[in-house]
Phi, psi and omega in degrees: 000311182292328183292318180297321178297314178298319179298320182290321177296320179291331175289337173277350182271123176304155183299321188293341180277357181264008181292156172268175189292340175298315179296319178295316177305310184302311177300316180297313180299317179296318183296314181295316182298322181296313184294315181295311184297320182296314178294325179290319177289324174303313178297319178300320181292323176297317178296321179296317179299316183297321182280323179290327182294338181279335183264335185211159182282103181243132180284117185294329182296307186294314184301315182298318178295318176295320177302314179291328173300315179295317175301316177301319179291326179294313178300318180299318177298314179302314183293320176297320179297321179290322179297315180290346175274330176275113183307317183297316179291328178290324178289325181293319184292326176292323176294323180295316177293333175293319180254045178307327181302302178295314183297322178295324179293318183295311183295318181302315179294319179296321180255028184299310181298316181297310176303320180297316179293327180290317180294315179296324176297322177293322182286333176292317179288336178280309182274341172050064170294333171211161183234165176299125181101352179289146167266128186224161167238118185227121182053041174083356178260129179258133174188191187244136177291115184267325185200149173235107181259186181284340182248335180201168179245137183254127177235126179266115183283169183301334180261021173067030169274150176258116175262118179256099187253126178297143190296326181287342175276313184288341174284345175260005180262154173273123187241131174270116178255110186277344188261331191298142175063289185231114183281346181295155183214145172269122185249125176270146179229110184271135175218139179252134176245161178283163180289342178277347185278154180282113178296320182296318181299315181295318176302313185295322178292320183292324175289325176296318178296324179294321184286336186275339186289132186286338184264354178275126185291138174270169181297324179294319176297320177289326179294335178291319181275320185244116183283338177265018179289136182264125180298140183095356178264004183288335175230147176201148174226123179240146173281107186267341185194149168245096186282192184289325188228357183212158172260121187270118175251139183240116177269125178253131176224156179263131175239139184292340185207135180304323181295342176260356183291315188292318174298320179291320177297319178297316176302315185295319179298319177296313178297320178293321178300318178296313181293322179297320179295321182286334185250009168080027168272120182274130172258100186287164170244165185298138174254144177229135174251121181256125178250126180258129178256108185277321183259090181272140179295144175291131179290138186291141176285152180295144181303327179289326181287334180286335179278343181288000000 
């Protein structure tokens, strides 16, 4: 009676629970070894990049992608080793490979977004529309590319926010790269003056304030960077619009780097405003003329009311 009960209990116990302690130790050792090896290889690759980047020009974007692919391969090898050690998982894996057609469709649909991010990440690192460290404008946000992983791109915005953008989304976006090829930028500064003000005097003041600012590039600085630069084009003021209540002037200046452009524009607006106040150039505000009609005509009565 007792033997029959034990036999029935044994038939209900899954095969994988009948392993000995050696199998559990082997899986535990493989798991720990995989994690330790991945972290060790990651630290070694990071240290090598720091040393190699000082001696030669190494693209951090491509190097970071290769480093992550190597780490992913190490984890994948560890997972495959553990799966092949567990009989149940090994049998399931063999069954999946046997029916690879249907299973491939199911897995492909389930992992479509993940695979798309990985492929897009490899494409971004290969074609390099932007690199780690570049200053970009994406969806109206200006920031610095901090990292490009296999799944997403990290952008640190000017106000210290972190944007984690999936690679398949960022690969379909129009991106302004301020750092690629030539980091210099032409920055506009708009100022409005009244119709009674002297345009020539206002232009003279704006050019003088631009020349005095230490971050505005001079002609000599531009000639070093741009061989085809024409002397006299480093500063310019144009009348861009004759508005409802003001004449709109736009000052164009060259800035060495996009990260300094916004602050330089703010400084110039402040200094121009002070000079305008000192020399009688008016920056107008909107005028509105309100007309009151005191004697409004009496509305005519409806024909039906007049017949009553």
